[in-house]
PyMOL Python script that loads the backbone (N, CA, C, O; Angstrom):
from pymol import cmd

cmd.read_pdbstr("""\
ATOM      1  N   MET A   1       0.796  -1.198   0.028  1.00  0.00           N
ATOM      2  CA  MET A   1       0.041  -0.016   0.030  1.00  0.00           C
ATOM      3  C   MET A   1       0.881   1.224  -0.007  1.00  0.00           C
ATOM      4  O   MET A   1       1.882   1.310   0.704  1.00  0.00           O
ATOM      5  N   LYS A   2       0.495   2.227  -0.844  1.00  0.00           N
ATOM      6  CA  LYS A   2       1.296   3.423  -0.849  1.00  0.00           C
ATOM      7  C   LYS A   2       0.820   4.364   0.221  1.00  0.00           C
ATOM      8  O   LYS A   2      -0.356   4.355   0.583  1.00  0.00           O
ATOM      9  N   LYS A   3       1.690   5.151   0.716  1.00  0.00           N
ATOM     10  CA  LYS A   3       1.405   6.078   1.761  1.00  0.00           C
ATOM     11  C   LYS A   3       1.924   7.529   1.395  1.00  0.00           C
ATOM     12  O   LYS A   3       2.937   7.661   0.709  1.00  0.00           O
ATOM     13  N   ILE A   4       1.215   8.605   1.862  1.00  0.00           N
ATOM     14  CA  ILE A   4       1.764   9.866   1.710  1.00  0.00           C
ATOM     15  C   ILE A   4       1.959  10.475   3.121  1.00  0.00           C
ATOM     16  O   ILE A   4       1.006  10.579   3.893  1.00  0.00           O
ATOM     17  N   VAL A   5       3.151  10.856   3.427  1.00  0.00           N
ATOM     18  CA  VAL A   5       3.496  11.508   4.705  1.00  0.00           C
ATOM     19  C   VAL A   5       3.606  12.978   4.576  1.00  0.00           C
ATOM     20  O   VAL A   5       4.307  13.492   3.705  1.00  0.00           O
ATOM     21  N   LEU A   6       2.915  13.665   5.444  1.00  0.00           N
ATOM     22  CA  LEU A   6       2.986  15.225   5.439  1.00  0.00           C
ATOM     23  C   LEU A   6       3.781  15.492   6.709  1.00  0.00           C
ATOM     24  O   LEU A   6       3.447  15.006   7.789  1.00  0.00           O
ATOM     25  N   LEU A   7       4.868  16.295   6.547  1.00  0.00           N
ATOM     26  CA  LEU A   7       5.692  16.774   7.676  1.00  0.00           C
ATOM     27  C   LEU A   7       5.849  18.229   7.607  1.00  0.00           C
ATOM     28  O   LEU A   7       6.341  18.777   6.621  1.00  0.00           O
ATOM     29  N   ARG A   8       5.437  18.861   8.640  1.00  0.00           N
ATOM     30  CA  ARG A   8       5.559  20.346   8.784  1.00  0.00           C
ATOM     31  C   ARG A   8       6.979  20.632   9.194  1.00  0.00           C
ATOM     32  O   ARG A   8       7.606  19.828   9.884  1.00  0.00           O
ATOM     33  N   HIS A   9       7.494  21.774   8.775  1.00  0.00           N
ATOM     34  CA  HIS A   9       8.722  22.250   9.133  1.00  0.00           C
ATOM     35  C   HIS A   9       8.962  22.392  10.559  1.00  0.00           C
ATOM     36  O   HIS A   9       7.964  22.628  11.240  1.00  0.00           O
ATOM     37  N   GLY A  10      10.171  22.289  11.195  1.00  0.00           N
ATOM     38  CA  GLY A  10      10.359  22.487  12.569  1.00  0.00           C
ATOM     39  C   GLY A  10      10.154  23.928  12.981  1.00  0.00           C
ATOM     40  O   GLY A  10       9.900  24.764  12.114  1.00  0.00           O
ATOM     41  N   GLU A  11      10.249  24.266  14.259  1.00  0.00           N
ATOM     42  CA  GLU A  11      10.062  25.697  14.813  1.00  0.00           C
ATOM     43  C   GLU A  11      11.013  26.583  14.037  1.00  0.00           C
ATOM     44  O   GLU A  11      12.182  26.239  13.859  1.00  0.00           O
ATOM     45  N   SER A  12      10.528  27.704  13.581  1.00  0.00           N
ATOM     46  CA  SER A  12      11.359  28.672  12.857  1.00  0.00           C
ATOM     47  C   SER A  12      11.878  29.696  13.955  1.00  0.00           C
ATOM     48  O   SER A  12      11.441  29.661  15.106  1.00  0.00           O
ATOM     49  N   THR A  13      12.812  30.590  13.544  1.00  0.00           N
ATOM     50  CA  THR A  13      13.180  31.592  14.391  1.00  0.00           C
ATOM     51  C   THR A  13      12.086  32.532  14.701  1.00  0.00           C
ATOM     52  O   THR A  13      12.008  33.055  15.812  1.00  0.00           O
ATOM     53  N   TRP A  14      11.213  32.771  13.730  1.00  0.00           N
ATOM     54  CA  TRP A  14      10.050  33.672  14.135  1.00  0.00           C
ATOM     55  C   TRP A  14       9.036  32.980  14.888  1.00  0.00           C
ATOM     56  O   TRP A  14       8.427  33.650  15.722  1.00  0.00           O
ATOM     57  N   ASN A  15       8.723  31.684  14.742  1.00  0.00           N
ATOM     58  CA  ASN A  15       7.856  30.970  15.621  1.00  0.00           C
ATOM     59  C   ASN A  15       8.255  31.001  17.064  1.00  0.00           C
ATOM     60  O   ASN A  15       7.428  31.075  17.973  1.00  0.00           O
ATOM     61  N   LYS A  16       9.574  30.942  17.249  1.00  0.00           N
ATOM     62  CA  LYS A  16      10.201  30.964  18.568  1.00  0.00           C
ATOM     63  C   LYS A  16       9.708  32.284  19.282  1.00  0.00           C
ATOM     64  O   LYS A  16       9.386  32.296  20.470  1.00  0.00           O
ATOM     65  N   GLY A  17       9.676  33.368  18.481  1.00  0.00           N
ATOM     66  CA  GLY A  17       9.225  34.701  19.035  1.00  0.00           C
ATOM     67  C   GLY A  17       7.753  34.882  18.950  1.00  0.00           C
ATOM     68  O   GLY A  17       7.301  36.010  19.152  1.00  0.00           O
ATOM     69  N   LYS A  18       6.971  33.916  18.678  1.00  0.00           N
ATOM     70  CA  LYS A  18       5.521  33.938  18.607  1.00  0.00           C
ATOM     71  C   LYS A  18       5.033  34.742  17.402  1.00  0.00           C
ATOM     72  O   LYS A  18       3.969  35.358  17.468  1.00  0.00           O
ATOM     73  N   SER A  19       5.766  34.747  16.343  1.00  0.00           N
ATOM     74  CA  SER A  19       5.318  35.474  15.152  1.00  0.00           C
ATOM     75  C   SER A  19       4.985  34.473  14.057  1.00  0.00           C
ATOM     76  O   SER A  19       5.595  33.412  13.921  1.00  0.00           O
ATOM     77  N   VAL A  20       3.937  34.891  13.251  1.00  0.00           N
ATOM     78  CA  VAL A  20       3.588  34.086  12.062  1.00  0.00           C
ATOM     79  C   VAL A  20       4.566  34.463  10.952  1.00  0.00           C
ATOM     80  O   VAL A  20       4.831  35.650  10.760  1.00  0.00           O
ATOM     81  N   THR A  21       5.099  33.519  10.233  1.00  0.00           N
ATOM     82  CA  THR A  21       6.027  33.758   9.197  1.00  0.00           C
ATOM     83  C   THR A  21       5.509  33.843   7.812  1.00  0.00           C
ATOM     84  O   THR A  21       6.007  34.622   7.000  1.00  0.00           O
ATOM     85  N   GLY A  22       4.450  33.004   7.504  1.00  0.00           N
ATOM     86  CA  GLY A  22       3.889  33.040   6.210  1.00  0.00           C
ATOM     87  C   GLY A  22       4.894  32.714   5.144  1.00  0.00           C
ATOM     88  O   GLY A  22       5.538  31.667   5.194  1.00  0.00           O
ATOM     89  N   TRP A  23       5.043  33.620   4.152  1.00  0.00           N
ATOM     90  CA  TRP A  23       5.978  33.408   3.039  1.00  0.00           C
ATOM     91  C   TRP A  23       7.271  33.977   3.279  1.00  0.00           C
ATOM     92  O   TRP A  23       8.125  33.926   2.394  1.00  0.00           O
ATOM     93  N   THR A  24       7.524  34.572   4.507  1.00  0.00           N
ATOM     94  CA  THR A  24       8.868  35.153   4.801  1.00  0.00           C
ATOM     95  C   THR A  24       9.808  34.004   4.961  1.00  0.00           C
ATOM     96  O   THR A  24       9.460  33.010   5.599  1.00  0.00           O
ATOM     97  N   ASP A  25      10.999  34.100   4.402  1.00  0.00           N
ATOM     98  CA  ASP A  25      11.916  32.950   4.288  1.00  0.00           C
ATOM     99  C   ASP A  25      12.892  33.031   5.525  1.00  0.00           C
ATOM    100  O   ASP A  25      14.041  33.460   5.421  1.00  0.00           O
ATOM    101  N   VAL A  26      12.368  32.606   6.638  1.00  0.00           N
ATOM    102  CA  VAL A  26      13.222  32.477   7.825  1.00  0.00           C
ATOM    103  C   VAL A  26      13.646  31.128   8.065  1.00  0.00           C
ATOM    104  O   VAL A  26      13.003  30.181   7.614  1.00  0.00           O
ATOM    105  N   ASP A  27      14.768  30.971   8.799  1.00  0.00           N
ATOM    106  CA  ASP A  27      15.444  29.598   9.070  1.00  0.00           C
ATOM    107  C   ASP A  27      14.826  28.935  10.273  1.00  0.00           C
ATOM    108  O   ASP A  27      14.027  29.554  10.975  1.00  0.00           O
ATOM    109  N   LEU A  28      15.189  27.638  10.541  1.00  0.00           N
ATOM    110  CA  LEU A  28      14.884  26.977  11.759  1.00  0.00           C
ATOM    111  C   LEU A  28      15.587  27.503  12.905  1.00  0.00           C
ATOM    112  O   LEU A  28      16.710  27.999  12.818  1.00  0.00           O
ATOM    113  N   SER A  29      14.890  27.391  14.051  1.00  0.00           N
ATOM    114  CA  SER A  29      15.597  27.669  15.390  1.00  0.00           C
ATOM    115  C   SER A  29      16.369  26.439  15.802  1.00  0.00           C
ATOM    116  O   SER A  29      16.289  25.430  15.102  1.00  0.00           O
ATOM    117  N   GLU A  30      17.104  26.458  16.884  1.00  0.00           N
ATOM    118  CA  GLU A  30      17.820  25.363  17.357  1.00  0.00           C
ATOM    119  C   GLU A  30      16.724  24.195  17.716  1.00  0.00           C
ATOM    120  O   GLU A  30      16.945  23.005  17.489  1.00  0.00           O
ATOM    121  N   LYS A  31      15.656  24.632  18.236  1.00  0.00           N
ATOM    122  CA  LYS A  31      14.549  23.702  18.539  1.00  0.00           C
ATOM    123  C   LYS A  31      14.012  22.894  17.307  1.00  0.00           C
ATOM    124  O   LYS A  31      13.765  21.688  17.328  1.00  0.00           O
ATOM    125  N   GLY A  32      13.860  23.765  16.182  1.00  0.00           N
ATOM    126  CA  GLY A  32      13.508  23.236  14.953  1.00  0.00           C
ATOM    127  C   GLY A  32      14.371  22.327  14.330  1.00  0.00           C
ATOM    128  O   GLY A  32      13.917  21.391  13.671  1.00  0.00           O
ATOM    129  N   LEU A  33      15.704  22.532  14.491  1.00  0.00           N
ATOM    130  CA  LEU A  33      16.689  21.594  13.940  1.00  0.00           C
ATOM    131  C   LEU A  33      16.578  20.258  14.703  1.00  0.00           C
ATOM    132  O   LEU A  33      16.619  19.185  14.101  1.00  0.00           O
ATOM    133  N   LEU A  34      16.436  20.346  16.039  1.00  0.00           N
ATOM    134  CA  LEU A  34      16.180  19.075  16.803  1.00  0.00           C
ATOM    135  C   LEU A  34      14.954  18.416  16.406  1.00  0.00           C
ATOM    136  O   LEU A  34      14.974  17.194  16.264  1.00  0.00           O
ATOM    137  N   GLU A  35      13.832  19.106  16.198  1.00  0.00           N
ATOM    138  CA  GLU A  35      12.580  18.474  15.804  1.00  0.00           C
ATOM    139  C   GLU A  35      12.679  17.764  14.433  1.00  0.00           C
ATOM    140  O   GLU A  35      12.063  16.722  14.207  1.00  0.00           O
ATOM    141  N   ALA A  36      13.493  18.381  13.514  1.00  0.00           N
ATOM    142  CA  ALA A  36      13.741  17.680  12.216  1.00  0.00           C
ATOM    143  C   ALA A  36      14.531  16.356  12.394  1.00  0.00           C
ATOM    144  O   ALA A  36      14.233  15.340  11.766  1.00  0.00           O
ATOM    145  N   ARG A  37      15.566  16.421  13.294  1.00  0.00           N
ATOM    146  CA  ARG A  37      16.347  15.216  13.499  1.00  0.00           C
ATOM    147  C   ARG A  37      15.497  14.146  14.126  1.00  0.00           C
ATOM    148  O   ARG A  37      15.675  12.967  13.819  1.00  0.00           O
ATOM    149  N   LYS A  38      14.544  14.527  15.030  1.00  0.00           N
ATOM    150  CA  LYS A  38      13.704  13.626  15.723  1.00  0.00           C
ATOM    151  C   LYS A  38      12.690  13.001  14.632  1.00  0.00           C
ATOM    152  O   LYS A  38      12.416  11.801  14.669  1.00  0.00           O
ATOM    153  N   ALA A  39      12.197  13.781  13.754  1.00  0.00           N
ATOM    154  CA  ALA A  39      11.364  13.326  12.724  1.00  0.00           C
ATOM    155  C   ALA A  39      12.037  12.198  12.021  1.00  0.00           C
ATOM    156  O   ALA A  39      11.448  11.120  11.939  1.00  0.00           O
ATOM    157  N   GLY A  40      13.339  12.374  11.457  1.00  0.00           N
ATOM    158  CA  GLY A  40      14.059  11.419  10.731  1.00  0.00           C
ATOM    159  C   GLY A  40      14.172  10.146  11.563  1.00  0.00           C
ATOM    160  O   GLY A  40      13.968   9.052  11.037  1.00  0.00           O
ATOM    161  N   GLU A  41      14.497  10.266  12.864  1.00  0.00           N
ATOM    162  CA  GLU A  41      14.597   9.146  13.724  1.00  0.00           C
ATOM    163  C   GLU A  41      13.331   8.213  13.827  1.00  0.00           C
ATOM    164  O   GLU A  41      13.319   6.985  13.743  1.00  0.00           O
ATOM    165  N   VAL A  42      12.270   9.062  14.026  1.00  0.00           N
ATOM    166  CA  VAL A  42      10.916   8.305  14.303  1.00  0.00           C
ATOM    167  C   VAL A  42      10.478   7.665  12.928  1.00  0.00           C
ATOM    168  O   VAL A  42       9.989   6.536  12.911  1.00  0.00           O
ATOM    169  N   LEU A  43      10.652   8.363  11.831  1.00  0.00           N
ATOM    170  CA  LEU A  43      10.204   7.740  10.532  1.00  0.00           C
ATOM    171  C   LEU A  43      11.018   6.550  10.225  1.00  0.00           C
ATOM    172  O   LEU A  43      10.470   5.534   9.799  1.00  0.00           O
ATOM    173  N   LYS A  44      12.294   6.610  10.413  1.00  0.00           N
ATOM    174  CA  LYS A  44      13.281   5.485  10.107  1.00  0.00           C
ATOM    175  C   LYS A  44      12.837   4.279  11.119  1.00  0.00           C
ATOM    176  O   LYS A  44      12.745   3.126  10.698  1.00  0.00           O
ATOM    177  N   LYS A  45      12.592   4.588  12.358  1.00  0.00           N
ATOM    178  CA  LYS A  45      12.284   3.536  13.300  1.00  0.00           C
ATOM    179  C   LYS A  45      10.998   2.814  13.006  1.00  0.00           C
ATOM    180  O   LYS A  45      10.837   1.621  13.262  1.00  0.00           O
ATOM    181  N   GLU A  46      10.091   3.589  12.455  1.00  0.00           N
ATOM    182  CA  GLU A  46       8.790   3.024  12.083  1.00  0.00           C
ATOM    183  C   GLU A  46       8.766   2.367  10.718  1.00  0.00           C
ATOM    184  O   GLU A  46       7.738   1.883  10.245  1.00  0.00           O
ATOM    185  N   GLY A  47       9.989   2.367  10.078  1.00  0.00           N
ATOM    186  CA  GLY A  47      10.079   1.609   8.820  1.00  0.00           C
ATOM    187  C   GLY A  47       9.712   2.386   7.571  1.00  0.00           C
ATOM    188  O   GLY A  47       9.616   1.763   6.513  1.00  0.00           O
ATOM    189  N   PHE A  48       9.505   3.650   7.603  1.00  0.00           N
ATOM    190  CA  PHE A  48       9.184   4.447   6.433  1.00  0.00           C
ATOM    191  C   PHE A  48      10.418   4.471   5.533  1.00  0.00           C
ATOM    192  O   PHE A  48      11.546   4.618   6.004  1.00  0.00           O
ATOM    193  N   VAL A  49      10.168   4.314   4.148  1.00  0.00           N
ATOM    194  CA  VAL A  49      11.263   4.522   3.158  1.00  0.00           C
ATOM    195  C   VAL A  49      10.475   5.237   2.032  1.00  0.00           C
ATOM    196  O   VAL A  49       9.364   4.858   1.662  1.00  0.00           O
ATOM    197  N   PHE A  50      11.108   6.256   1.536  1.00  0.00           N
ATOM    198  CA  PHE A  50      10.550   7.134   0.507  1.00  0.00           C
ATOM    199  C   PHE A  50      11.318   7.017  -0.753  1.00  0.00           C
ATOM    200  O   PHE A  50      12.529   6.797  -0.756  1.00  0.00           O
ATOM    201  N   ASP A  51      10.587   7.168  -1.855  1.00  0.00           N
ATOM    202  CA  ASP A  51      11.325   7.142  -3.230  1.00  0.00           C
ATOM    203  C   ASP A  51      11.349   8.471  -3.811  1.00  0.00           C
ATOM    204  O   ASP A  51      12.040   8.662  -4.812  1.00  0.00           O
ATOM    205  N   VAL A  52      10.625   9.477  -3.259  1.00  0.00           N
ATOM    206  CA  VAL A  52      10.674  10.808  -3.733  1.00  0.00           C
ATOM    207  C   VAL A  52      10.101  11.771  -2.638  1.00  0.00           C
ATOM    208  O   VAL A  52       9.237  11.377  -1.855  1.00  0.00           O
ATOM    209  N   ALA A  53      10.590  13.004  -2.606  1.00  0.00           N
ATOM    210  CA  ALA A  53      10.088  14.010  -1.733  1.00  0.00           C
ATOM    211  C   ALA A  53       9.798  15.278  -2.300  1.00  0.00           C
ATOM    212  O   ALA A  53      10.460  15.683  -3.255  1.00  0.00           O
ATOM    213  N   TYR A  54       8.787  16.011  -1.764  1.00  0.00           N
ATOM    214  CA  TYR A  54       8.427  17.289  -2.268  1.00  0.00           C
ATOM    215  C   TYR A  54       8.430  18.291  -1.071  1.00  0.00           C
ATOM    216  O   TYR A  54       8.093  17.941   0.060  1.00  0.00           O
ATOM    217  N   THR A  55       8.831  19.564  -1.387  1.00  0.00           N
ATOM    218  CA  THR A  55       8.882  20.548  -0.423  1.00  0.00           C
ATOM    219  C   THR A  55       8.665  21.939  -1.056  1.00  0.00           C
ATOM    220  O   THR A  55       8.753  22.084  -2.275  1.00  0.00           O
ATOM    221  N   SER A  56       8.392  22.926  -0.251  1.00  0.00           N
ATOM    222  CA  SER A  56       8.240  24.289  -0.737  1.00  0.00           C
ATOM    223  C   SER A  56       9.657  24.849  -1.041  1.00  0.00           C
ATOM    224  O   SER A  56      10.669  24.151  -0.981  1.00  0.00           O
ATOM    225  N   VAL A  57       9.648  26.135  -1.363  1.00  0.00           N
ATOM    226  CA  VAL A  57      10.993  26.759  -1.670  1.00  0.00           C
ATOM    227  C   VAL A  57      11.561  27.464  -0.466  1.00  0.00           C
ATOM    228  O   VAL A  57      12.639  28.052  -0.554  1.00  0.00           O
ATOM    229  N   LEU A  58      10.850  27.424   0.694  1.00  0.00           N
ATOM    230  CA  LEU A  58      11.324  28.096   1.870  1.00  0.00           C
ATOM    231  C   LEU A  58      12.440  27.332   2.534  1.00  0.00           C
ATOM    232  O   LEU A  58      12.386  26.104   2.606  1.00  0.00           O
ATOM    233  N   LYS A  59      13.530  28.076   3.060  1.00  0.00           N
ATOM    234  CA  LYS A  59      14.585  27.340   3.643  1.00  0.00           C
ATOM    235  C   LYS A  59      14.281  26.561   4.863  1.00  0.00           C
ATOM    236  O   LYS A  59      14.941  25.552   5.112  1.00  0.00           O
ATOM    237  N   ARG A  60      13.296  26.970   5.667  1.00  0.00           N
ATOM    238  CA  ARG A  60      12.856  26.161   6.832  1.00  0.00           C
ATOM    239  C   ARG A  60      12.351  24.777   6.358  1.00  0.00           C
ATOM    240  O   ARG A  60      12.680  23.745   6.944  1.00  0.00           O
ATOM    241  N   ALA A  61      11.607  24.790   5.367  1.00  0.00           N
ATOM    242  CA  ALA A  61      10.956  23.490   4.823  1.00  0.00           C
ATOM    243  C   ALA A  61      12.059  22.595   4.216  1.00  0.00           C
ATOM    244  O   ALA A  61      12.107  21.388   4.453  1.00  0.00           O
ATOM    245  N   ILE A  62      12.930  23.228   3.434  1.00  0.00           N
ATOM    246  CA  ILE A  62      13.971  22.538   2.759  1.00  0.00           C
ATOM    247  C   ILE A  62      14.873  22.028   3.817  1.00  0.00           C
ATOM    248  O   ILE A  62      15.195  20.843   3.744  1.00  0.00           O
ATOM    249  N   ARG A  63      15.295  22.699   4.721  1.00  0.00           N
ATOM    250  CA  ARG A  63      16.249  22.247   5.804  1.00  0.00           C
ATOM    251  C   ARG A  63      15.608  21.146   6.576  1.00  0.00           C
ATOM    252  O   ARG A  63      16.266  20.139   6.834  1.00  0.00           O
ATOM    253  N   THR A  64      14.339  21.269   6.973  1.00  0.00           N
ATOM    254  CA  THR A  64      13.671  20.241   7.676  1.00  0.00           C
ATOM    255  C   THR A  64      13.711  18.887   6.865  1.00  0.00           C
ATOM    256  O   THR A  64      13.981  17.819   7.414  1.00  0.00           O
ATOM    257  N   LEU A  65      13.422  19.004   5.517  1.00  0.00           N
ATOM    258  CA  LEU A  65      13.494  17.789   4.738  1.00  0.00           C
ATOM    259  C   LEU A  65      14.855  17.230   4.655  1.00  0.00           C
ATOM    260  O   LEU A  65      15.015  16.015   4.766  1.00  0.00           O
ATOM    261  N   TRP A  66      15.851  18.034   4.466  1.00  0.00           N
ATOM    262  CA  TRP A  66      17.213  17.618   4.371  1.00  0.00           C
ATOM    263  C   TRP A  66      17.615  16.825   5.632  1.00  0.00           C
ATOM    264  O   TRP A  66      18.063  15.681   5.556  1.00  0.00           O
ATOM    265  N   ILE A  67      17.434  17.486   6.804  1.00  0.00           N
ATOM    266  CA  ILE A  67      17.820  16.858   8.052  1.00  0.00           C
ATOM    267  C   ILE A  67      16.988  15.533   8.243  1.00  0.00           C
ATOM    268  O   ILE A  67      17.568  14.523   8.644  1.00  0.00           O
ATOM    269  N   THR A  68      15.709  15.519   7.978  1.00  0.00           N
ATOM    270  CA  THR A  68      14.897  14.328   8.104  1.00  0.00           C
ATOM    271  C   THR A  68      15.445  13.226   7.239  1.00  0.00           C
ATOM    272  O   THR A  68      15.657  12.119   7.733  1.00  0.00           O
ATOM    273  N   LEU A  69      15.685  13.481   5.963  1.00  0.00           N
ATOM    274  CA  LEU A  69      16.150  12.508   5.022  1.00  0.00           C
ATOM    275  C   LEU A  69      17.526  12.024   5.380  1.00  0.00           C
ATOM    276  O   LEU A  69      17.818  10.845   5.179  1.00  0.00           O
ATOM    277  N   ASP A  70      18.397  12.878   5.906  1.00  0.00           N
ATOM    278  CA  ASP A  70      19.734  12.413   6.326  1.00  0.00           C
ATOM    279  C   ASP A  70      19.541  11.491   7.460  1.00  0.00           C
ATOM    280  O   ASP A  70      20.224  10.467   7.457  1.00  0.00           O
ATOM    281  N   GLY A  71      18.688  11.702   8.463  1.00  0.00           N
ATOM    282  CA  GLY A  71      18.484  10.848   9.638  1.00  0.00           C
ATOM    283  C   GLY A  71      17.885   9.468   9.167  1.00  0.00           C
ATOM    284  O   GLY A  71      17.957   8.480   9.899  1.00  0.00           O
ATOM    285  N   MET A  72      17.306   9.430   7.956  1.00  0.00           N
ATOM    286  CA  MET A  72      16.753   8.198   7.460  1.00  0.00           C
ATOM    287  C   MET A  72      17.636   7.464   6.446  1.00  0.00           C
ATOM    288  O   MET A  72      17.277   6.416   5.911  1.00  0.00           O
ATOM    289  N   ASP A  73      18.859   8.091   6.197  1.00  0.00           N
ATOM    290  CA  ASP A  73      19.806   7.607   5.156  1.00  0.00           C
ATOM    291  C   ASP A  73      19.083   7.562   3.867  1.00  0.00           C
ATOM    292  O   ASP A  73      19.132   6.540   3.182  1.00  0.00           O
ATOM    293  N   LEU A  74      18.392   8.639   3.480  1.00  0.00           N
ATOM    294  CA  LEU A  74      17.680   8.773   2.165  1.00  0.00           C
ATOM    295  C   LEU A  74      18.096  10.037   1.494  1.00  0.00           C
ATOM    296  O   LEU A  74      17.312  10.599   0.730  1.00  0.00           O
ATOM    297  N   MET A  75      19.298  10.524   1.736  1.00  0.00           N
ATOM    298  CA  MET A  75      19.653  11.836   1.024  1.00  0.00           C
ATOM    299  C   MET A  75      19.789  11.728  -0.458  1.00  0.00           C
ATOM    300  O   MET A  75      19.944  12.725  -1.163  1.00  0.00           O
ATOM    301  N   TRP A  76      19.724  10.419  -0.962  1.00  0.00           N
ATOM    302  CA  TRP A  76      19.844  10.212  -2.423  1.00  0.00           C
ATOM    303  C   TRP A  76      18.497  10.270  -3.245  1.00  0.00           C
ATOM    304  O   TRP A  76      18.511  10.218  -4.475  1.00  0.00           O
ATOM    305  N   ILE A  77      17.344  10.378  -2.518  1.00  0.00           N
ATOM    306  CA  ILE A  77      16.121  10.390  -3.255  1.00  0.00           C
ATOM    307  C   ILE A  77      15.918  11.635  -4.029  1.00  0.00           C
ATOM    308  O   ILE A  77      16.493  12.647  -3.627  1.00  0.00           O
ATOM    309  N   PRO A  78      15.182  11.695  -5.078  1.00  0.00           N
ATOM    310  CA  PRO A  78      14.828  13.004  -5.813  1.00  0.00           C
ATOM    311  C   PRO A  78      13.979  13.889  -4.866  1.00  0.00           C
ATOM    312  O   PRO A  78      13.086  13.411  -4.167  1.00  0.00           O
ATOM    313  N   VAL A  79      14.293  15.164  -4.879  1.00  0.00           N
ATOM    314  CA  VAL A  79      13.466  16.127  -4.162  1.00  0.00           C
ATOM    315  C   VAL A  79      12.977  17.182  -5.141  1.00  0.00           C
ATOM    316  O   VAL A  79      13.730  17.621  -6.011  1.00  0.00           O
ATOM    317  N   TYR A  80      11.800  17.565  -5.014  1.00  0.00           N
ATOM    318  CA  TYR A  80      11.161  18.522  -5.872  1.00  0.00           C
ATOM    319  C   TYR A  80      10.629  19.731  -5.050  1.00  0.00           C
ATOM    320  O   TYR A  80       9.843  19.556  -4.119  1.00  0.00           O
ATOM    321  N   ASN A  81      11.052  20.894  -5.396  1.00  0.00           N
ATOM    322  CA  ASN A  81      10.753  22.117  -4.707  1.00  0.00           C
ATOM    323  C   ASN A  81       9.746  22.919  -5.523  1.00  0.00           C
ATOM    324  O   ASN A  81       9.955  23.134  -6.717  1.00  0.00           O
ATOM    325  N   SER A  82       8.647  23.368  -4.893  1.00  0.00           N
ATOM    326  CA  SER A  82       7.727  24.298  -5.649  1.00  0.00           C
ATOM    327  C   SER A  82       7.110  25.349  -4.704  1.00  0.00           C
ATOM    328  O   SER A  82       6.778  25.036  -3.561  1.00  0.00           O
ATOM    329  N   TRP A  83       6.970  26.512  -5.155  1.00  0.00           N
ATOM    330  CA  TRP A  83       6.250  27.543  -4.288  1.00  0.00           C
ATOM    331  C   TRP A  83       4.739  27.117  -4.213  1.00  0.00           C
ATOM    332  O   TRP A  83       4.035  27.678  -3.373  1.00  0.00           O
ATOM    333  N   ARG A  84       4.236  26.231  -4.976  1.00  0.00           N
ATOM    334  CA  ARG A  84       2.841  25.794  -4.949  1.00  0.00           C
ATOM    335  C   ARG A  84       2.545  25.053  -3.622  1.00  0.00           C
ATOM    336  O   ARG A  84       1.393  24.899  -3.219  1.00  0.00           O
ATOM    337  N   LEU A  85       3.628  24.605  -2.967  1.00  0.00           N
ATOM    338  CA  LEU A  85       3.428  23.860  -1.760  1.00  0.00           C
ATOM    339  C   LEU A  85       3.405  24.758  -0.482  1.00  0.00           C
ATOM    340  O   LEU A  85       3.360  24.254   0.640  1.00  0.00           O
ATOM    341  N   MET A  86       3.436  26.029  -0.682  1.00  0.00           N
ATOM    342  CA  MET A  86       3.491  26.985   0.327  1.00  0.00           C
ATOM    343  C   MET A  86       1.955  27.321   0.701  1.00  0.00           C
ATOM    344  O   MET A  86       1.099  27.470  -0.172  1.00  0.00           O
ATOM    345  N   ARG A  87       1.702  27.423   2.031  1.00  0.00           N
ATOM    346  CA  ARG A  87       0.289  27.729   2.376  1.00  0.00           C
ATOM    347  C   ARG A  87      -0.035  29.185   2.203  1.00  0.00           C
ATOM    348  O   ARG A  87       0.810  29.956   1.748  1.00  0.00           O
ATOM    349  N   GLY A  88      -1.224  29.578   2.550  1.00  0.00           N
ATOM    350  CA  GLY A  88      -1.698  30.941   2.239  1.00  0.00           C
ATOM    351  C   GLY A  88      -0.796  32.040   2.652  1.00  0.00           C
ATOM    352  O   GLY A  88       0.047  31.859   3.530  1.00  0.00           O
ATOM    353  N   ILE A  89      -0.946  33.185   2.040  1.00  0.00           N
ATOM    354  CA  ILE A  89      -0.097  34.341   2.356  1.00  0.00           C
ATOM    355  C   ILE A  89      -0.524  34.880   3.750  1.00  0.00           C
ATOM    356  O   ILE A  89      -1.604  35.435   3.954  1.00  0.00           O
ATOM    357  N   MET A  90       0.435  34.659   4.690  1.00  0.00           N
ATOM    358  CA  MET A  90       0.140  35.278   5.995  1.00  0.00           C
ATOM    359  C   MET A  90       1.416  36.032   6.494  1.00  0.00           C
ATOM    360  O   MET A  90       1.421  36.519   7.625  1.00  0.00           O
ATOM    361  N   GLY A  91       2.390  36.125   5.748  1.00  0.00           N
ATOM    362  CA  GLY A  91       3.650  36.757   6.222  1.00  0.00           C
ATOM    363  C   GLY A  91       3.593  38.224   6.599  1.00  0.00           C
ATOM    364  O   GLY A  91       4.515  38.749   7.222  1.00  0.00           O
ATOM    365  N   PHE A  92       2.526  38.874   6.227  1.00  0.00           N
ATOM    366  CA  PHE A  92       2.380  40.249   6.523  1.00  0.00           C
ATOM    367  C   PHE A  92       1.878  40.486   7.942  1.00  0.00           C
ATOM    368  O   PHE A  92       1.971  41.613   8.428  1.00  0.00           O
ATOM    369  N   ALA A  93       1.383  39.538   8.583  1.00  0.00           N
ATOM    370  CA  ALA A  93       0.764  39.679   9.875  1.00  0.00           C
ATOM    371  C   ALA A  93       1.865  39.216  10.950  1.00  0.00           C
ATOM    372  O   ALA A  93       2.462  38.149  10.807  1.00  0.00           O
ATOM    373  N   ARG A  94       2.083  40.012  11.953  1.00  0.00           N
ATOM    374  CA  ARG A  94       3.011  39.625  13.022  1.00  0.00           C
ATOM    375  C   ARG A  94       2.190  39.638  14.244  1.00  0.00           C
ATOM    376  O   ARG A  94       1.553  40.623  14.617  1.00  0.00           O
ATOM    377  N   VAL A  95       2.233  38.383  14.917  1.00  0.00           N
ATOM    378  CA  VAL A  95       1.534  38.227  16.125  1.00  0.00           C
ATOM    379  C   VAL A  95       2.507  38.518  17.372  1.00  0.00           C
ATOM    380  O   VAL A  95       3.570  37.913  17.507  1.00  0.00           O
ATOM    381  N   LYS A  96       2.119  39.349  18.135  1.00  0.00           N
ATOM    382  CA  LYS A  96       2.958  39.609  19.381  1.00  0.00           C
ATOM    383  C   LYS A  96       2.449  38.903  20.636  1.00  0.00           C
ATOM    384  O   LYS A  96       3.045  39.037  21.704  1.00  0.00           O
TER     385      LYS A  96
END
""", "prot")
cmd.dss("prot")
cmd.show_as("cartoon", "prot")
cmd.util.cbc("prot")
cmd.orient("prot")
């Protein structure tokens, strides 16, 4: 049976400050880096193996994917990036 796994990016530097990032291209926080590593460990432990991956063009999503795939020993699979995988435009709102 084929499965689709959706993985949200780890905590971003703006998320850490309680801000909504939207399309603003901010990186992962230290916590976000750890979350991505944990995702790779859990997916590998549960026996997931992927033949292709898709991500948005934002660095926090790309970095989350890279770290997750590295933890799964799957850095070799094809990765497709598209702005179409980004959610609605919310980057103009900053929540304090």
